[in-house]
C-alpha positions in Angstrom: 80.9 155.2 164.6 79.2 153.3 161.7 80.5 153.8 158.2 78.4 153.1 155.1 79.6 152.6 151.6 77.5 152.0 148.5 78.8 150.7 145.1 76.9 150.3 141.9 77.9 148.8 138.6 76.2 148.3 135.3 77.5 145.9 132.7 78.4 147.4 129.3 76.7 146.1 126.2 77.2 146.6 122.5 75.2 149.5 121.1 73.0 147.2 119.0 71.5 145.4 122.0 68.6 147.2 123.4 67.8 144.7 126.2 68.2 145.6 129.9 71.7 145.4 131.2 72.8 143.4 134.2 73.5 145.6 137.2 74.8 145.2 140.7 74.6 147.4 143.8 76.2 146.6 147.2 76.0 148.4 150.4 78.4 147.8 153.2 78.1 149.1 156.7 80.8 148.6 159.3 80.5 148.9 163.1 83.6 148.2 165.0 84.9 144.8 163.9 81.6 143.8 162.2 80.4 144.4 158.7 76.9 144.1 157.3 76.8 143.7 153.5 73.6 143.9 151.4 73.7 143.1 147.6 71.2 143.5 144.9 71.8 142.0 141.5 69.5 142.5 138.5 69.9 140.3 135.4 67.6 140.2 132.4 65.6 136.9 132.3 66.9 136.2 128.8 70.4 136.0 130.2 69.3 133.6 132.9 67.3 131.4 130.5 69.8 131.0 127.8 72.0 128.4 129.6 68.9 126.4 130.4 67.7 126.5 126.9 71.1 125.5 125.6 71.1 122.4 127.8 67.6 121.5 126.7 68.7 122.0 123.0 71.7 119.8 123.5 69.6 117.1 125.1 67.0 117.4 122.3 69.8 117.0 119.7 71.2 114.0 121.5 67.8 112.3 121.6 67.3 113.0 117.8 70.7 111.5 117.1 69.9 108.4 119.2 66.6 108.0 117.4 68.3 108.2 114.1 71.0 105.7 115.1 69.4 102.5 113.7 69.2 104.0 110.2 72.6 105.5 110.2 74.3 102.3 111.6 73.7 100.3 108.4 75.0 103.1 106.1 78.1 103.6 108.3 78.9 99.9 108.2 78.7 99.9 104.4 80.9 103.0 104.2 83.5 101.5 106.6 83.6 98.2 104.6 84.2 100.2 101.4 87.1 102.0 103.1 88.8 98.8 104.3 89.8 97.9 100.7 91.7 101.2 100.3 93.7 100.9 103.6 97.0 99.5 102.1 97.2 102.4 99.6 96.6 105.0 102.4 99.1 103.3 104.7 101.9 103.8 102.1 101.3 107.5 102.2 101.4 107.9 106.0 105.1 108.7 106.4 105.1 111.6 104.0 101.8 112.9 105.4 103.1 112.8 109.0 106.2 114.9 108.1 104.1 117.5 106.4 101.6 117.7 109.2 104.3 118.1 111.9 105.9 121.0 110.0 102.5 122.8 109.6 101.4 122.1 113.2 102.0 125.5 114.8 100.0 127.4 112.2 97.3 124.7 112.1 96.9 124.7 115.9 96.6 128.5 116.0 93.9 128.6 113.3 92.1 125.7 114.8 91.9 127.4 118.3 90.4 130.5 116.8 88.0 128.4 114.7 87.0 126.3 117.7 86.1 129.3 119.8 83.8 130.6 117.0 82.3 127.2 116.5 81.7 126.8 120.2 79.9 130.1 120.4 77.8 129.3 117.3 77.0 125.8 118.7 76.0 127.3 122.1 73.6 129.8 120.4 72.2 127.0 118.2 71.6 124.8 121.2 69.9 127.7 123.0 67.6 128.4 120.0 66.8 124.8 119.7 66.0 124.5 123.4 63.8 127.6 123.3 61.8 126.1 120.4 61.5 122.8 122.2 60.4 124.3 125.5 57.8 126.4 123.6 56.5 123.4 121.8 56.2 121.5 125.1 54.3 124.4 126.7 51.8 124.4 123.8 51.3 120.7 123.6 47.9 119.2 124.5 49.5 116.7 126.9 51.1 119.5 128.9 47.8 121.3 129.1 46.1 118.1 130.3 48.9 117.5 132.9 48.5 121.1 134.1 44.7 120.6 134.4 45.1 117.3 136.3 47.7 118.9 138.6 45.4 121.8 139.4 42.6 119.4 140.1 44.8 117.2 142.4 45.9 120.3 144.3 42.3 121.5 144.7 41.2 118.0 145.9 44.2 117.8 148.3 43.3 121.2 149.8 39.6 120.2 150.2 40.7 116.9 151.9 43.0 118.8 154.2 40.1 121.2 155.1 37.7 118.3 155.7 40.2 116.5 157.8 40.9 119.6 159.9 37.2 120.2 160.4 36.6 116.6 161.3 39.4 116.6 163.8 38.0 119.8 165.4 34.5 118.3 165.6 35.9 115.1 167.2 37.8 117.3 169.7 34.7 119.3 170.5 32.7 116.0 170.9 35.2 114.6 173.3 35.2 117.8 175.4 31.4 117.8 175.4 31.1 114.1 176.3 33.6 114.3 179.1 31.9 114.4 182.5 32.1 117.7 184.4 33.8 117.6 187.8 
């Protein structure tokens, strides 16, 4: 005798978020030693897009940093050459600084872990916002509109060529049949 079981879940959200909530529903039906499972998952598009926007934002920032590299290189070289002169003074302080740092290490690590989690969340959200803005600017750009127009034209021409080729092949087939001697 078949048995059917349905399970539904809706993710909880903070009260201040009015967006649709992710939900999942699964139905399992068993017959003997076989089971058939059907699942339906609903996720708001904003939740799906955010990781994509974050990766676009991170790539956009990387490109911006690479483009700025030639100008920052010369200033960094000057800064490093200025620091080289103060290295002997700093080296004399190292033994004292190491002892102090080792004693404070447990408290420092705990606070840094908490701070890093907050910074990672903030950076992720910053990347997502930056990526969303970049994608929007690309969508609005004239070159994107031109590429879209050319693509639509190419698709249309390809379909027309396919139709013409099919009709020509059918005409050749009919001509061959008509030209063949009857027995």
